[in-house]
Structures are given as C-alpha cells and as structure tokens.
C-alpha positions as YAML, in Angstrom:
chain: A
units: angstrom
residues:
- id: 1
  name: MET
  ca: [-36.26, 34.39, -2.95]
- id: 2
  name: LYS
  ca: [-33.85, 31.34, -1.57]
- id: 3
  name: SER
  ca: [-32.78, 30.77, 1.71]
- id: 4
  name: GLN
  ca: [-29.09, 30.34, 1.83]
- id: 5
  name: ARG
  ca: [-28.03, 28.36, 3.96]
- id: 6
  name: PRO
  ca: [-24.12, 27.05, 4.96]
- id: 7
  name: ILE
  ca: [-23.28, 23.79, 3.24]
- id: 8
  name: ALA
  ca: [-22.46, 21.10, 6.27]
- id: 9
  name: ALA
  ca: [-19.67, 18.90, 5.89]
- id: 10
  name: ASP
  ca: [-19.76, 15.49, 7.84]
- id: 11
  name: GLU
  ca: [-16.78, 16.30, 10.35]
- id: 12
  name: GLU
  ca: [-18.80, 19.27, 11.56]
- id: 13
  name: HIS
  ca: [-21.50, 16.24, 13.19]
- id: 14
  name: ARG
  ca: [-19.35, 14.43, 15.65]
- id: 15
  name: VAL
  ca: [-20.70, 13.28, 18.85]
- id: 16
  name: LEU
  ca: [-18.08, 13.61, 21.17]
- id: 17
  name: GLN
  ca: [-17.43, 11.41, 24.72]
- id: 18
  name: PHE
  ca: [-17.72, 12.92, 27.75]
- id: 19
  name: ARG
  ca: [-15.22, 11.95, 30.51]
- id: 20
  name: PRO
  ca: [-15.75, 13.58, 33.64]
- id: 21
  name: ARG
  ca: [-12.52, 15.09, 35.32]
- id: 22
  name: ASN
  ca: [-10.50, 14.06, 38.25]
- id: 23
  name: PRO
  ca: [-11.31, 16.41, 40.96]
- id: 24
  name: ALA
  ca: [-7.16, 16.14, 41.84]
- id: 25
  name: HIS
  ca: [-6.42, 16.42, 38.56]
- id: 26
  name: SER
  ca: [-8.52, 19.64, 37.56]
- id: 27
  name: LEU
  ca: [-7.02, 21.61, 40.89]
- id: 28
  name: GLY
  ca: [-3.01, 20.52, 39.79]
- id: 29
  name: LEU
  ca: [-2.54, 18.12, 41.95]
- id: 30
  name: LYS
  ca: [-1.80, 14.34, 41.34]
- id: 31
  name: ALA
  ca: [-4.37, 12.19, 42.37]
- id: 32
  name: ASP
  ca: [-3.26, 9.65, 44.82]
- id: 33
  name: VAL
  ca: [-5.90, 7.46, 43.30]
- id: 34
  name: PRO
  ca: [-6.56, 6.62, 39.63]
- id: 35
  name: ALA
  ca: [-9.47, 7.74, 37.43]
- id: 36
  name: PRO
  ca: [-12.61, 5.60, 37.67]
- id: 37
  name: THR
  ca: [-13.02, 3.48, 34.90]
- id: 38
  name: HIS
  ca: [-16.37, 2.19, 33.64]
- id: 39
  name: HIS
  ca: [-16.83, -0.75, 34.94]
- id: 40
  name: GLU
  ca: [-15.26, -0.03, 38.35]
- id: 41
  name: SER
  ca: [-18.25, 1.11, 40.97]
- id: 42
  name: THR
  ca: [-17.59, 3.78, 43.41]
- id: 43
  name: ALA
  ca: [-19.36, 5.26, 46.38]
- id: 44
  name: PRO
  ca: [-21.40, 7.88, 45.85]
- id: 45
  name: GLU
  ca: [-21.00, 11.29, 47.70]
- id: 46
  name: PRO
  ca: [-23.68, 12.50, 50.75]
- id: 47
  name: LEU
  ca: [-25.95, 14.57, 48.99]
- id: 48
  name: ASP
  ca: [-26.00, 17.03, 51.77]
- id: 49
  name: LEU
  ca: [-23.87, 19.94, 52.75]
- id: 50
  name: SER
  ca: [-22.14, 18.55, 55.07]
- id: 51
  name: ARG
  ca: [-19.01, 18.82, 52.60]
- id: 52
  name: TYR
  ca: [-18.70, 22.71, 52.69]
- id: 53
  name: GLU
  ca: [-19.04, 22.66, 56.59]
- id: 54
  name: ARG
  ca: [-15.82, 24.13, 58.33]
- id: 55
  name: GLU
  ca: [-14.63, 24.15, 61.84]
- id: 56
  name: ARG
  ca: [-15.12, 27.12, 63.93]
- id: 57
  name: GLU
  ca: [-12.60, 29.07, 65.66]
- id: 58
  name: GLU
  ca: [-15.65, 30.76, 68.06]
- id: 59
  name: PRO
  ca: [-18.43, 29.47, 68.79]
- id: 60
  name: ASP
  ca: [-21.98, 31.19, 67.61]
- id: 61
  name: ASP
  ca: [-23.35, 34.44, 69.75]
- id: 62
  name: PHE
  ca: [-26.76, 33.64, 69.61]
- id: 63
  name: ARG
  ca: [-27.62, 36.17, 71.95]
- id: 64
  name: HIS
  ca: [-25.67, 39.05, 69.53]
- id: 65
  name: ARG
  ca: [-27.34, 37.19, 66.35]
- id: 66
  name: MET
  ca: [-31.03, 37.48, 67.87]
- id: 67
  name: LEU
  ca: [-30.09, 40.96, 68.71]
- id: 68
  name: ALA
  ca: [-28.90, 41.72, 65.41]
- id: 69
  name: ASN
  ca: [-31.82, 40.21, 63.95]
- id: 70
  name: ILE
  ca: [-34.08, 42.33, 65.98]
- id: 71
  name: ALA
  ca: [-32.51, 45.49, 65.17]
- id: 72
  name: ALA
  ca: [-32.59, 44.89, 61.49]
- id: 73
  name: PHE
  ca: [-36.53, 43.78, 61.92]
- id: 74
  name: ALA
  ca: [-36.93, 46.81, 64.25]
- id: 75
  name: PHE
  ca: [-35.27, 48.98, 61.03]
- id: 76
  name: THR
  ca: [-37.46, 47.20, 58.63]
- id: 77
  name: VAL
  ca: [-40.99, 47.78, 60.03]
- id: 78
  name: ALA
  ca: [-39.51, 51.73, 60.55]
- id: 79
  name: LEU
  ca: [-38.47, 52.08, 57.30]
- id: 80
  name: THR
  ca: [-42.01, 50.27, 56.24]
- id: 81
  name: ALA
  ca: [-44.02, 52.94, 58.11]
- id: 82
  name: ILE
  ca: [-41.97, 55.84, 56.85]
- id: 83
  name: GLY
  ca: [-42.82, 54.57, 53.51]
- id: 84
  name: ILE
  ca: [-46.45, 54.26, 53.82]
- id: 85
  name: TRP
  ca: [-46.42, 57.84, 55.88]
- id: 86
  name: LEU
  ca: [-44.78, 59.33, 52.88]
- id: 87
  name: ALA
  ca: [-46.99, 57.56, 50.39]
- id: 88
  name: MET
  ca: [-50.41, 59.18, 52.41]
- id: 89
  name: SER
  ca: [-48.58, 62.41, 52.33]
- id: 90
  name: ILE
  ca: [-47.80, 62.70, 48.46]
- id: 91
  name: ALA
  ca: [-51.47, 61.36, 47.87]
- id: 92
  name: ASP
  ca: [-52.94, 64.15, 49.93]
- id: 93
  name: LEU
  ca: [-50.84, 66.61, 48.80]
- id: 94
  name: ARG
  ca: [-51.76, 65.42, 44.94]
- id: 95
  name: LYS
  ca: [-55.59, 65.69, 45.92]
- id: 96
  name: THR
  ca: [-55.01, 69.05, 47.14]
- id: 97
  name: GLN
  ca: [-53.21, 70.31, 44.09]
- id: 98
  name: ASP
  ca: [-56.20, 68.67, 41.85]
- id: 99
  name: CYS
  ca: [-58.63, 70.78, 43.41]
- id: 100
  name: LEU
  ca: [-56.53, 74.03, 43.28]
- id: 101
  name: MET
  ca: [-55.77, 73.51, 40.16]
- id: 102
  name: MET
  ca: [-59.65, 73.31, 39.05]
- id: 103
  name: GLY
  ca: [-59.59, 76.68, 40.37]
- id: 104
  name: ARG
  ca: [-61.64, 75.60, 43.85]
- id: 105
  name: ARG
  ca: [-61.23, 77.78, 46.98]
- id: 106
  name: ASP
  ca: [-62.29, 75.34, 49.42]
- id: 107
  name: CYS
  ca: [-59.56, 72.69, 49.00]
- id: 108
  name: ALA
  ca: [-58.18, 73.35, 52.58]
- id: 109
  name: ARG
  ca: [-58.57, 70.41, 55.28]
- id: 110
  name: ILE
  ca: [-60.52, 71.87, 58.14]
- id: 111
  name: THR
  ca: [-60.23, 69.91, 61.31]
- id: 112
  name: THR
  ca: [-62.22, 70.21, 64.01]
- id: 113
  name: GLN
  ca: [-61.83, 69.60, 67.48]
- id: 114
  name: GLN
  ca: [-64.54, 68.31, 69.68]
- id: 115
  name: TYR
  ca: [-64.66, 68.81, 73.46]
...
C-alpha cells in the first residue's frame, strides 16, 4: 500500500525573519526611542528581579510573618500526625477483620497492665 503524502509547494517552505517587537509598541504606546536596528548596540537589561520590585506603602511585619509561619508549620505537623494515626488505625482494623474473616475467635487484642 502506498503512503499518501501531500504534495508540498515551494511557497510553503519559507524562512521568516524574526523581528523583535518594541515593548512600548506592543502595549499600544508610542515609543520615544526608535527601535534599534541591526548595527546599533543597546545596553542589556539586568538579569536580576529588581525590575519587578515595587515600592511598598507599609513595611513588612516580620513578627506577624513568623507567627503565621509557625502556625502553618504546627498545622502541617498536626495534619501529618493525624494522617499517620489514621493509617495505623486502618491497618489495625484490617488485620482484625482479616482474622475474623478466617473464622478465628482469638482476634481481639488483650492488653495487660503491669503494676
């Protein structure tokens, strides 16, 4: 059986030149500075996150942040402990149920107290 491939025309295989957009132009604003051409050199923008920083109206409240972090940590520890306890309880109930399903009568746990 022949494989059917579409016939490609020469005009489908074109290499398009990449032209970067002017940031002010892409926002719909008029740029004061013309777009750089290929022979002009521009200063590179810094590669850190400082350009995204904003001035805050109020300073950070580090005490409140630390208390919130401690509360979140305590909640996570409590949730983890409850999850472990629940998993162990389910495993214990499954063992007891398996014992009873086998027809055994000595499945109950007997705890002894030592004085």
